[in-house]
N, C-alpha and C positions, 0 to 999 in steps of 0.2 A: 504494500500500500504506500502511496505517496502523500506527503503533506508538506505544505509550505511553512517555513519558519516565520513566526510572527515578528521577529526582530530584523532579520537580514534578508528575508525573501528566498533563501536557498531552498531547493526542493530536496526533501529527505525521504529515503525509502525506509519504511518501518515494517518489520515482519508482523503478520496478522496476530501472532501469539503475544506480541509485546504491545499491542494497541492499547491495553488498559493500564499502561505505565506512563509516567510523565514524559520520558524520552528526552533526548538532548540533540540539538542541531549539530550536524557534523561540521559545519563551517564556523559558527559563532559560539557554540556551546550553550545557547539559550535553551530554556525548557520549552518543549514543543506543545505540551498539553497541560497548561497551568490554569485553565478555566477563565483566563482573561479575554477580553474582546480586543480585536485588532482594528486600528484606525486605518482605513484605506483611502487613497486619493485616486485620481484618474490614472496615474502612471502605474500604480500597483494593483489596481482592481482586477484586471483580466487575468494576470498571472495567479493571483490568490484564488479566484473562484474556479479556474480551469485546471490548476495543478494540484488540487486537493482531492483525494479520493473520497474523503468524507463530505457530506453535504455542508453547505455554508449558509448560515442564517445571517442576513444582512439587515441592519437597522439604518434606514435613510432618515436623517434628521437635520435640524438646523439650530443654531445657537439661540435664535430669537423665538423659537417655538415653545410655548408653555407646556403642551402635552408631551413634547419630546423630552423636555427637562424632567417631567414626571416619569416618563418611560425609561430614561437612561439607567437609573439605578436598578429598576426591575429587570431590564434586559441583562445587565451585568450579573445580577443575582442568579437568574436562570442559567446564564452561560457558565457560571462557576459550578453549578450543579450538574452540568452535562458536558464535561470536558472531552469525553471520548466518543460522544454521540454525533457531534457536529462541530464545525469551526464557527465562531461568532465574530462578526465584523460590524463596524459602524462606518457609515459614509456621510460626512457632512455635505449636504447638498449645495451649500454656498461655496465650498472649496473644491468640490468635484462636480461641477456643473455639467460636464460632458457625460459623465456616468449617469447622473440623475436624468438628463435628457434622453439618453439611450434607453433607459428603463421606464420612460414616460411617468416619472414621479410627479404627481400633481397635488398630492396632499401628504402631509407628514405628521406624525411618523408613519412610514410605510415599511413593513417587513417583507422581505422576499427570501424564500428558501430556494437555493440553487444546488443542482447536482450535475457534475460534469459540464459546467458552464451553461446549463439550461435551467430556466425558471420552472420550479415545481409547484410553488404556491405563493400567494401574496395576501397580505392583510394590511389594511390602513386603520390607524387609530391606536390608542394606548389601551393596554390591558393590565389587570393585576397579575402577579406572578403565577398563581395556579392556572388561570385561563391561558396565559401566554405559553406556559409549559405544555398544556393540553393541546394548544394549536400547533406548536412545534412538533410534538410527538405525532400528531395526525399528519402533518406535512412530511415528516421523515418517513412515515410508513408508506407514502406514495413514491418516495425516492427509491 
C-alpha cells in the first residue's frame, strides 16, 4: 500500500500487515499515521489524493466562515480517531482557489471523500462528531 507523507510529500510503501502502526516516512522520518489533518494547497493537492491508497477525506473551508470554524475542531477530533481508516486533509478555499474551483465548491464547509483521485461522496455543512463519523464511515464503505 502507498501513502503520502504529510510532512514532505514523499510516497511511502507500507506493507498491509503494518497498516495499523504509526509508521515512519522513509525520507523525512515523520510519523505517517498520527491522526493529524494535512493542510493542502493547489500544488500538493493532486499528489496527496492520487498517491494514497487509503481514501482521503477533505474539508474545504475558509478562515472567514463561522460554520467552518465550528467544524474544524470536530473534523480534527474525528481524524484523530480514524488514523488508519483514511487520510484527512483541509483545503483553505481562499488559498487554493484552483482546487476549490475544480471541485465546484460553492458552499463551505464542504467535505469530499476521494479514493484513487475520484470523488466518492460529498457533504456540505457542519456536523457534530458522531454524525460526521457516521457519514465518513458510510462514504468509506462505498470506496
